[in-house]
Biotite code that builds the C-alpha atoms (Angstrom):
import biotite.structure as struc

atoms = struc.array([
    struc.Atom([107.646, 98.923, 81.293], chain_id="A", res_id=1, res_name="MET", atom_name="CA", element="C"),
    struc.Atom([104.685, 96.898, 81.355], chain_id="A", res_id=2, res_name="TYR", atom_name="CA", element="C"),
    struc.Atom([104.678, 94.758, 84.591], chain_id="A", res_id=3, res_name="MET", atom_name="CA", element="C"),
    struc.Atom([102.504, 91.903, 86.134], chain_id="A", res_id=4, res_name="THR", atom_name="CA", element="C"),
    struc.Atom([100.293, 92.829, 89.386], chain_id="A", res_id=5, res_name="MET", atom_name="CA", element="C"),
    struc.Atom([102.389, 90.264, 91.142], chain_id="A", res_id=6, res_name="GLU", atom_name="CA", element="C"),
    struc.Atom([105.751, 92.089, 89.917], chain_id="A", res_id=7, res_name="ASP", atom_name="CA", element="C"),
    struc.Atom([104.040, 95.313, 90.751], chain_id="A", res_id=8, res_name="ILE", atom_name="CA", element="C"),
    struc.Atom([102.770, 94.229, 94.094], chain_id="A", res_id=9, res_name="GLN", atom_name="CA", element="C"),
    struc.Atom([106.554, 92.451, 94.912], chain_id="A", res_id=10, res_name="GLU", atom_name="CA", element="C"),
    struc.Atom([108.416, 95.991, 93.715], chain_id="A", res_id=11, res_name="LYS", atom_name="CA", element="C"),
    struc.Atom([106.204, 98.542, 95.258], chain_id="A", res_id=12, res_name="TYR", atom_name="CA", element="C"),
    struc.Atom([104.926, 96.638, 98.225], chain_id="A", res_id=13, res_name="ASP", atom_name="CA", element="C"),
    struc.Atom([103.397, 99.086, 100.927], chain_id="A", res_id=14, res_name="GLY", atom_name="CA", element="C"),
    struc.Atom([103.011, 102.126, 98.107], chain_id="A", res_id=15, res_name="GLN", atom_name="CA", element="C"),
    struc.Atom([100.516, 103.869, 96.184], chain_id="A", res_id=16, res_name="TRP", atom_name="CA", element="C"),
    struc.Atom([100.831, 103.379, 92.303], chain_id="A", res_id=17, res_name="ILE", atom_name="CA", element="C"),
    struc.Atom([99.306, 105.444, 89.502], chain_id="A", res_id=18, res_name="TYR", atom_name="CA", element="C"),
    struc.Atom([99.188, 102.869, 86.513], chain_id="A", res_id=19, res_name="MET", atom_name="CA", element="C"),
    struc.Atom([98.500, 103.427, 82.567], chain_id="A", res_id=20, res_name="VAL", atom_name="CA", element="C"),
    struc.Atom([98.135, 101.282, 79.756], chain_id="A", res_id=21, res_name="ASN", atom_name="CA", element="C"),
    struc.Atom([96.392, 98.662, 82.084], chain_id="A", res_id=22, res_name="CYS", atom_name="CA", element="C"),
    struc.Atom([95.373, 95.210, 80.988], chain_id="A", res_id=23, res_name="ARG", atom_name="CA", element="C"),
    struc.Atom([92.507, 93.261, 82.632], chain_id="A", res_id=24, res_name="LYS", atom_name="CA", element="C"),
    struc.Atom([91.348, 89.341, 83.011], chain_id="A", res_id=25, res_name="ASN", atom_name="CA", element="C"),
    struc.Atom([88.309, 88.387, 81.312], chain_id="A", res_id=26, res_name="GLU", atom_name="CA", element="C"),
    struc.Atom([86.623, 89.026, 84.961], chain_id="A", res_id=27, res_name="HIS", atom_name="CA", element="C"),
    struc.Atom([87.514, 93.238, 84.763], chain_id="A", res_id=28, res_name="GLY", atom_name="CA", element="C"),
    struc.Atom([90.121, 92.674, 87.059], chain_id="A", res_id=29, res_name="SER", atom_name="CA", element="C"),
    struc.Atom([93.566, 94.509, 86.446], chain_id="A", res_id=30, res_name="ILE", atom_name="CA", element="C"),
    struc.Atom([96.467, 92.086, 85.489], chain_id="A", res_id=31, res_name="ILE", atom_name="CA", element="C"),
    struc.Atom([99.502, 94.262, 84.695], chain_id="A", res_id=32, res_name="GLY", atom_name="CA", element="C"),
    struc.Atom([100.284, 97.771, 83.538], chain_id="A", res_id=33, res_name="GLY", atom_name="CA", element="C"),
    struc.Atom([103.216, 100.389, 83.755], chain_id="A", res_id=34, res_name="GLU", atom_name="CA", element="C"),
    struc.Atom([103.713, 102.190, 86.641], chain_id="A", res_id=35, res_name="VAL", atom_name="CA", element="C"),
    struc.Atom([104.031, 105.848, 86.156], chain_id="A", res_id=36, res_name="LEU", atom_name="CA", element="C"),
    struc.Atom([104.422, 107.230, 89.827], chain_id="A", res_id=37, res_name="LEU", atom_name="CA", element="C"),
    struc.Atom([104.773, 105.472, 93.245], chain_id="A", res_id=38, res_name="ALA", atom_name="CA", element="C"),
    struc.Atom([104.410, 107.159, 96.572], chain_id="A", res_id=39, res_name="ALA", atom_name="CA", element="C"),
    struc.Atom([104.350, 105.957, 100.103], chain_id="A", res_id=40, res_name="LYS", atom_name="CA", element="C"),
    struc.Atom([101.402, 108.053, 100.819], chain_id="A", res_id=41, res_name="SER", atom_name="CA", element="C"),
    struc.Atom([97.839, 108.844, 98.910], chain_id="A", res_id=42, res_name="GLN", atom_name="CA", element="C"),
    struc.Atom([98.264, 112.559, 99.028], chain_id="A", res_id=43, res_name="GLY", atom_name="CA", element="C"),
    struc.Atom([101.762, 112.875, 97.741], chain_id="A", res_id=44, res_name="GLU", atom_name="CA", element="C"),
    struc.Atom([100.539, 110.399, 94.702], chain_id="A", res_id=45, res_name="LEU", atom_name="CA", element="C"),
    struc.Atom([97.631, 112.553, 93.980], chain_id="A", res_id=46, res_name="TYR", atom_name="CA", element="C"),
    struc.Atom([100.220, 115.655, 94.469], chain_id="A", res_id=47, res_name="GLN", atom_name="CA", element="C"),
    struc.Atom([102.353, 114.147, 91.397], chain_id="A", res_id=48, res_name="ARG", atom_name="CA", element="C"),
    struc.Atom([99.821, 112.907, 89.530], chain_id="A", res_id=49, res_name="MET", atom_name="CA", element="C"),
    struc.Atom([98.101, 116.566, 89.202], chain_id="A", res_id=50, res_name="ALA", atom_name="CA", element="C"),
    struc.Atom([101.706, 117.324, 87.408], chain_id="A", res_id=51, res_name="LEU", atom_name="CA", element="C"),
    struc.Atom([101.039, 114.921, 84.695], chain_id="A", res_id=52, res_name="ILE", atom_name="CA", element="C"),
    struc.Atom([99.501, 117.094, 82.077], chain_id="A", res_id=53, res_name="GLU", atom_name="CA", element="C"),
    struc.Atom([99.437, 114.477, 79.224], chain_id="A", res_id=54, res_name="LYS", atom_name="CA", element="C"),
    struc.Atom([96.613, 111.729, 79.047], chain_id="A", res_id=55, res_name="LYS", atom_name="CA", element="C"),
    struc.Atom([98.464, 108.580, 78.694], chain_id="A", res_id=56, res_name="ARG", atom_name="CA", element="C"),
    struc.Atom([95.537, 105.903, 78.365], chain_id="A", res_id=57, res_name="GLY", atom_name="CA", element="C"),
    struc.Atom([93.568, 103.875, 80.570], chain_id="A", res_id=58, res_name="PRO", atom_name="CA", element="C"),
    struc.Atom([94.981, 104.363, 84.100], chain_id="A", res_id=59, res_name="SER", atom_name="CA", element="C"),
    struc.Atom([94.679, 102.802, 87.469], chain_id="A", res_id=60, res_name="PHE", atom_name="CA", element="C"),
    struc.Atom([95.419, 103.825, 91.257], chain_id="A", res_id=61, res_name="VAL", atom_name="CA", element="C"),
    struc.Atom([95.531, 101.533, 93.802], chain_id="A", res_id=62, res_name="GLY", atom_name="CA", element="C"),
    struc.Atom([97.812, 100.262, 96.714], chain_id="A", res_id=63, res_name="TYR", atom_name="CA", element="C"),
    struc.Atom([100.427, 97.747, 96.270], chain_id="A", res_id=64, res_name="ALA", atom_name="CA", element="C"),
    struc.Atom([100.636, 94.985, 99.205], chain_id="A", res_id=65, res_name="GLY", atom_name="CA", element="C"),
    struc.Atom([98.867, 93.844, 102.085], chain_id="A", res_id=66, res_name="LYS", atom_name="CA", element="C"),
    struc.Atom([95.897, 96.263, 103.370], chain_id="A", res_id=67, res_name="ILE", atom_name="CA", element="C"),
    struc.Atom([97.278, 97.494, 106.644], chain_id="A", res_id=68, res_name="PRO", atom_name="CA", element="C"),
    struc.Atom([95.226, 96.352, 109.582], chain_id="A", res_id=69, res_name="GLU", atom_name="CA", element="C"),
    struc.Atom([92.404, 99.205, 110.322], chain_id="A", res_id=70, res_name="GLY", atom_name="CA", element="C"),
    struc.Atom([92.261, 100.220, 106.832], chain_id="A", res_id=71, res_name="VAL", atom_name="CA", element="C"),
    struc.Atom([89.230, 100.117, 104.345], chain_id="A", res_id=72, res_name="ALA", atom_name="CA", element="C"),
    struc.Atom([88.765, 100.760, 100.640], chain_id="A", res_id=73, res_name="PHE", atom_name="CA", element="C"),
    struc.Atom([85.609, 101.704, 99.226], chain_id="A", res_id=74, res_name="LEU", atom_name="CA", element="C"),
])
């Protein structure tokens, strides 16, 4: 089911998410999509993603919620 990023951040706060069928705004930022998986740790998410064999279109992996203190993303 399609969700906006605002709804995703609220529902999956503090979790890593794997999204497909993402929509972008005119600046190229993800504005929504379908969350296939959510997990408390990045490692758990990647393990679960490895089980998905079927390609489902454009996808996104990210962290929903406020970035914890001491964490940086590249």
